[in-house]
N, C-alpha and C positions, 0 to 999 in steps of 0.2 A: 593566882591559880596556876598550878603546874600542869602543862599539857603532856600527857604520856602517850597519846596515840600518834604514831609516826610512820612515815614511809621513807624508804631509801631511794635516793636519786643519784644520777651520775650523768656523764656525757659519754656516749659510745665513741670509742677510739677511732673507728673507721671513718665516721662522717660527722662527729660532733653532736649528733642528735641527743636531745634530752630523753633519758630512759629511766625506768623505774624497775626495781627488783621484784619479781614475781615469786610465788611460793615454789615454783619448780626450778629456781635458780636461773631462770631466763630473764633477760632485760627486755622490757616491753615499752612500747611507745605510749600506750594509754594508761593514764593514772588510775582509772577504775579497775585495771587488771593487776595493779600492784598488790603486794602483800602488806597488810597493815600490822604493825607491831603495837600491841597494847601493853605498855609497861616496860620497865627497865631491862628485864631479862630478855624479852622478845626483841627489844631494840638492839641489845648487845649481840644477839644471834644474827640479826640483819647486818650489823657492822662487820662481823667476822666473815660472813658469806660475801659481802661486798669487797672486803679486803682481799680475799682469795681471788675474786674475779679481776680486781685491779692488778694483782700480781701476775695473772695470766695475760695481762695487757688487753683485756676486752673493753674496759671502761677506765675513765679517769675522773678525778674530782668527786669521789663518793661522799655523800653526807646524808644524814637524817633530817627530815623537816616535819613540823607539826601539821596534822590534818584533822578535819572533823569528818565523821562518818554518819551518814543518814540514809534513809530509804532512797534518796536521790543519788547516792553514790559517795565518792570520796572527794573532798574539797580541801585545797590547801588553806591554811590559816593566814599565811603572810602574803603580802602583795607580790613580793618577788616570785614566790612559787606559783601564784595565780598566773603571772605573766609567762613563766617558763612552761606551765601546763598548757597554756593557750597557743603556744607556738611562737615563731619569730615575729618580731614587730617591724623588722626591715627585711628587704630582700624577698618579699612575698611574690615577686614575679619569677622567682627561680623555681625549678622543678621540686616537687614535694620529696621529702626524705622517704626512702624505701628501706625495708628491712634488709640487712646484710645476711647472706647465706653462709 
């Protein structure tokens, strides 16, 4: 079964935070605020927008990952993305990441 529902993720260049591309071209910390691409054309559009953002050195390591969407929100399909969405597994005694201005 081919998964076609995807979200774009990256790491914010300023602090390394895991971020997701939203429909207003902003990078957000919350997965539920991300734009969901349903199908290859929508995914290609996300890739183009993410590449432009990476070229402006706002983010690094952009890539799409599969998600499921339900009334409960957006959920990653892979274990890796579940861990990234939940936040750091080490260094939890450090201050929380705050949005850059």
